[in-house]
C-alpha positions as CSV (number, residue, x, y, z in Angstrom):
1,M,91.7,129.0,128.6
2,R,92.5,125.8,126.7
3,T,93.3,126.0,123.0
4,I,92.1,123.3,120.6
5,A,94.5,122.2,117.9
6,I,93.1,122.2,114.4
7,A,94.4,119.9,111.7
8,R,94.0,120.3,108.0
9,I,95.0,118.4,104.9
10,E,96.7,120.0,101.8
11,F,98.0,118.5,98.6
12,G,101.4,119.6,97.3
13,E,104.6,118.9,95.5
14,I,107.9,118.0,97.1
15,T,110.5,120.7,96.4
16,T,113.5,119.8,98.5
17,I,114.4,116.9,100.8
18,D,116.6,116.3,103.8
19,A,117.3,112.5,103.7
20,T,119.2,112.5,107.0
21,K,116.2,113.9,108.9
22,S,113.5,112.3,106.7
23,T,111.9,115.7,106.1
24,A,110.9,117.6,103.0
25,K,109.5,121.0,101.9
26,V,106.3,121.1,99.9
27,K,105.0,123.6,97.5
28,L,101.2,124.1,98.0
29,P,99.4,125.2,94.8
30,E,96.1,125.8,96.5
31,L,97.8,128.3,98.9
32,D,99.2,130.5,96.1
33,G,102.3,128.3,95.8
34,K,103.5,128.9,99.3
35,T,106.3,126.5,100.4
36,T,106.1,124.8,103.8
37,G,108.9,124.4,106.4
38,D,110.5,121.1,106.8
39,L,107.7,118.5,107.3
40,L,108.3,115.1,108.8
41,V,107.8,112.2,106.4
42,L,105.5,109.6,107.9
43,V,107.1,106.1,107.6
44,P,105.8,102.6,108.4
45,L,108.7,101.7,110.8
46,S,111.1,103.9,112.7
47,N,112.0,102.2,116.1
48,G,114.0,99.0,116.0
49,D,112.8,97.8,112.6
50,K,113.2,100.6,110.1
51,D,111.7,101.3,106.7
52,F,113.3,104.2,104.9
53,K,112.4,105.7,101.5
54,V,112.9,109.3,100.4
55,F,110.4,111.0,98.1
56,L,111.9,112.6,95.1
57,P,111.4,116.3,94.3
58,G,108.4,116.6,92.1
59,T,106.4,113.9,93.9
60,M,102.8,114.9,94.7
61,V,102.0,114.3,98.4
62,V,99.3,114.6,101.0
63,C,100.2,116.8,104.0
64,L,98.6,117.0,107.4
65,F,99.2,120.3,109.2
66,V,98.8,120.8,113.0
67,E,97.3,124.0,114.0
68,N,97.3,127.0,111.6
69,S,101.0,126.7,110.5
70,L,102.8,125.6,107.4
71,E,105.8,124.9,109.5
72,R,104.4,122.1,111.7
73,G,103.1,119.0,110.0
74,F,103.6,115.7,108.3
75,I,103.8,114.3,104.8
76,I,101.4,111.3,105.2
77,G,101.8,109.8,101.7
78,T,101.7,110.0,98.0
79,F,99.3,108.7,95.4
80,F,99.1,107.6,91.8
81,S,97.7,109.9,89.1
82,E,97.6,110.6,85.4
83,K,101.2,111.9,85.6
84,F,102.4,109.1,88.0
85,K,100.7,105.9,86.9
86,T,100.5,102.5,88.7
87,P,103.3,100.1,87.7
88,D,102.7,97.8,84.7
89,G,101.2,94.5,85.8
90,A,99.6,95.9,89.0
91,T,96.9,93.7,90.5
92,K,95.2,93.3,93.9
93,D,97.6,90.3,94.6
94,K,100.9,92.1,93.9
95,R,103.2,94.4,95.7
96,I,105.4,96.1,93.1
97,M,108.4,98.3,93.9
98,E,110.0,100.0,90.8
99,Y,113.1,102.1,90.9
100,P,114.6,104.6,88.5
101,G,117.1,102.8,86.2
102,G,114.8,99.7,85.8
103,A,115.2,97.7,89.1
104,K,112.0,96.0,90.2
105,I,110.8,93.9,93.1
106,E,107.5,92.1,92.7
107,I,105.7,89.8,95.2
108,D,102.7,88.0,93.8
109,K,100.5,86.4,96.4
110,S,98.3,84.5,93.9
111,T,101.3,82.6,92.5
112,G,103.5,82.6,95.6
113,S,106.4,84.1,93.7
114,L,109.0,86.8,94.3
115,N,110.6,88.3,91.2
116,L,113.7,90.4,91.3
117,D,114.8,92.4,88.2
118,I,118.2,93.7,89.1
119,V,119.8,96.1,86.7
120,K,123.5,95.6,87.4
121,T,124.6,93.6,90.5
122,L,122.9,91.7,93.3
123,N,125.1,91.5,96.4
124,I,124.2,89.2,99.2
125,N,126.4,89.4,102.4
126,V,125.6,86.6,104.9
127,P,127.6,84.0,106.7
128,T,125.4,81.0,105.6
129,I,122.7,80.6,103.0
130,N,120.4,77.6,103.2
131,V,118.2,76.8,100.2
132,N,115.6,74.0,100.3
133,S,114.3,73.3,96.8
134,T,113.5,70.4,94.5
135,E,115.3,72.1,91.6
136,I,117.5,75.1,91.2
137,N,118.1,76.5,87.6
138,F,121.0,78.8,86.7
139,N,120.9,80.3,83.2
140,S,124.2,82.1,82.8
141,E,127.0,82.1,80.3
142,N,129.5,81.8,83.3
143,I,129.1,80.7,86.9
144,K,132.2,81.3,89.1
145,L,132.5,79.5,92.4
146,N,135.4,80.7,94.6
147,G,136.2,78.4,97.4
148,N,135.5,74.7,98.1
149,V,132.5,73.0,96.5
150,T,131.0,70.0,98.3
151,A,128.3,67.9,96.6
152,N,126.8,64.4,96.9
153,T,126.5,63.8,93.2
154,I,127.5,65.9,90.2
155,T,126.3,65.1,86.7
156,V,128.0,66.9,83.8
157,K,125.9,66.7,80.6
158,E,128.5,68.1,78.3
159,D,132.2,68.9,78.6
160,L,134.1,69.0,81.8
161,N,137.3,71.1,81.7
162,V,139.6,70.8,84.7
163,G,142.5,73.1,85.2
164,G,144.8,71.8,87.8
165,N,145.1,68.5,89.7
166,T,142.3,66.1,90.4
167,A,142.0,63.7,93.2
168,T,139.5,60.9,93.5
169,K,138.5,58.5,96.3
170,G,136.6,55.4,95.6
171,T,135.9,54.0,92.2
172,T,136.3,56.0,89.0
173,T,134.2,54.8,86.1
174,T,134.5,56.1,82.6
175,E,132.5,55.3,79.5
176,G,133.6,55.9,75.9
177,G,137.1,56.8,74.9
178,R,139.7,57.7,77.5
179,V,142.6,60.0,76.6
180,L,145.4,60.4,79.0
């Protein structure tokens, strides 16, 4: 005799997580508060390319159970609610990722912009960075460049303070007073 597997959907709240296995236990209020076994968290990518994010305890989720067991199933996603509202500025054209502590990544298809709000430090580790742009603006009290700087033309609009030796090739032109 062949058995037919039955699947069912339940809503619940994450109680504990195991980030190394990408699993979580879920409390199911509609089933008298029973807690599931470790359920696999459904992710967009897991082979080659990977996309990893752990749900926090307290997150409301949708679970899909296989057969008649709370031990065998998947967490298939979460949703926004009165308690967990959509991010400020959400529209049909934006993908917004907000993180505790204030960090935010926003992609806006309507304007073609990527906005990063980084709380403390942005680290980029790469052998080469190529930027093609008509203009790059840095608004900072201090910009530190460690290493050699190569440029075709440099225009300094205010003071230029040089600590150390200077070497020039070609013609040096000065306007105004020159103090040596």
